[in-house]
N, C-alpha and C positions, 0 to 999 in steps of 0.2 A: 504493500500500500504506500510505500515511500515514494514521494514525488519531489523533485527539486523545488526548494522554496516553500514547501508545505509541511507543517508539523502535524503529527497524528496524536490524538488523545486516546488512550486506552482506558476503558471504564470497567471496573470490577463490580458488576451489578448482580441483581437478583435478590438483594438483601434489604427490602423485599422488592418484588417486581414492579409494584406501583410506584415505589420510590425511585426506581431506576428509570422508569418512563418519565417521571416528573423531572429528574435531573437532566435527561436528554432534552426535554422540552425547554428547560431553563437555558441550556446552552444555545439552542436555536433562537429563542426569544431575546436573549441578551446580546447576541452577536449583531453588529451593524452590517447588514447585507442587503444588496439590491438584486442579487442573483444567486443561484445555487453555489457557484464557485467561490463566493465570498464567505461561505460557511466553513466550519471546522471539520476536517476529516477525523472520523472516530471509529474505533473498534469497541463495540459494546457487548460484553459478556453478560448474559442473564442467567447466572448460576443459582437457580432457585433451590437446589437440593443442598446448598451449603448448610452446615450445622447451625442451629440457632445460637446467636452470639451471646445473648444474655444467659442462656442455659449453660453454655460452655464456661463463661466467666464465673458463674455461681458455683459450678462444680469444681473449678480449678483445673480441669483437664482441657487444655487448649491445643493439644497436639494435632488432633484430626482437623480442626479448623485451620490451624497454621499451615499444614501441608497442602490443604485444598486451596488456600489463598495463595501460597507460593506457586503452586501449579498454574493457577490462573494468571498470576503476575508474569511468570515466565512465558506463558502462551502469548500474552500481549506484547511482551518484549520481542519475542521471535517474530511476531506478526507485523512488527514495524512501528509500534508505539514509541513516541518520544517522551511522553509523560503518562503517569497513571493516576487516575482519580478513583477514590473509593467512597461513594456516597453512602457510607455506613459509619456512623460515629464510633460504635463499640469496637469495630475491627482495628481501629487505630492503636489499640493496645499492642498489636503485633507489627505495626508499621516499621519501627526501628529494626526489628529482627528480620523482617522481609527485605528491607532496603539493603542489608549487608550482602544479599545474594543476587542483587540486580545491578545492571549497568545503567538503567534509566531511573530518574527520580520519581518517587511517589509524592504527590502534592499532599502535604500534611494538613488535613482539614482542621484538626484541633488547634494547631499553632496559628494557622491563618485566621480562624474565627476569633481566637482570643486577641490577636493583633488588631483585627478589624474593630472589635469592641473598644480597644484602647485608643485607636485612631479616632473613633467617633466621640468617645466620652471621656478620655483621659484616664486618670487613676484616682485612687482613694474614694471609691464609691461602692455601693452594694448592687450586685447583679443577680437576678434569679436565673436558675438553670432548670430547664425541663427536658428530661431524657428518660430512656428506658433504665431499668434497674442496673443492667450490666454496664452501661456507660457511666452511670454515677459511681458504681463500685470501682471502676478503674482509677478514678480520681485524676484522670488526665486533664480535664478542663479545670478542675480545682487548682491543680499545680501550676498550669500555664497562667491562669489568672492571678494566682498568688504572686508569681514572679513579676507581674505587671502592677502589683498593688491594687488588685481588684478583689473585693470580698464576694464570695459566691454563696448564695442562699439556695439550699435544696428545699423542695416542698416537704410539708409534714407527711407522716406516714399515710394518713387518710387521703391527702391530695395526690401523693405519689401513686396510690392505688387507682385513683381516677385517671391519671396520665397513662398508666399501664393499660387500663381498659380501653382508652382511646386508641393507643398504639396497636394493641394486639387484637382486641375484639372489633373495634371500629374500623381502622384503616386496613390492617392486615386481614381481618376476618370478614369485613364487609357488613358488619352489624350496624344498625342505626346508632348515630351519635347524638347524645343530648348535650347541646352546647352549654346548657346551664351548669353542667358538671365542670366544664372547663372554666366557666366564669367564677366558680368557687375557688379554683386554683389561682386565677388572675387576681381575685380579691386579696388572697393571702400575700401574693407577691407585692402588691401595691401597699397593703397595710404594713408590711415589714420594711417599707422604704426603698424598694428596688428602683433604680433609675431606668433599668431596662431588663428584659428577659431574653436569654439566649435559648433558641430552639435547637437542641442538640440531638435531634432524632430525625431521620429521613421521613418517617411517617408524620411527624409534627410539621414538617415542611409542607407535606401534602395538605394537612389540616389547615395550615395558615392560608393557603391559597383557596381552599374550599370555603372557608368562612370569612375571608377578607380581614384577617387580623391586622391591627395597626402597626405603626413603626415602633411602638413600644417593644415589639418582638424583633430580635435580630436572628436571622435564619442562617445557620452554619452552612447549609447546602447552597444558599445564595452566594456566600463568600467563596465556597469551593468552585462554583461555576464561573464566577468573575475571574478568579485567579487562573483557572484552566484556560480560559479564553485569552487572557493576556500572555501567559507563558507560551501558548501555541501561536502567538504573533498575529492574532486577529484583533479586531477593534470592538470595544464594548459600545453598545448603544448609550447615548447620553440621556 
């Protein structure tokens, strides 16, 4: 797929499939293009049989997940990708380990999202984070934000259960979503003094678009899409 003067983005997708479709759509919509040829060349893997990330993290057994991710990353590398994007937050627990075995860079969504928050709001403030249990358990976002002097607030146990229901039953499972349940989470974040909330779940990125959430929410997948477009030498829409 390599062509002179054209970068190729490899996407490790399927985690979940709707989130992968959503990321691909973001890349298209965010690229300044007047014809097909202005868009970004991509190789998109929709590996839906990948082990559940939250379950793997909670069990402490990451080896099967790691080896499948490495296989996919190598596939994209051999296929001609110049960069790899993984629109799955929890998988980034293994990115540093994966990177050691690759010749092409993985765009680190966690670091890029934390830096984006810092560029928008500076430091010394409180930010809420909404994510799956597995992502919260990795502490990746918490550590990146701490280094930038940003305090991270996680939801209460009751509200975290609401978020997990939205992610797993609502977006992944296709069950009806009661937006009032999300509003209870939002109320907690605002009452606790959060200046903004980071959506650190691909499914919550889908939710943001479905329900038109405000700029109070910063979407990690948005940040990943922007960075991928720039690195692959295409132009972002203004």
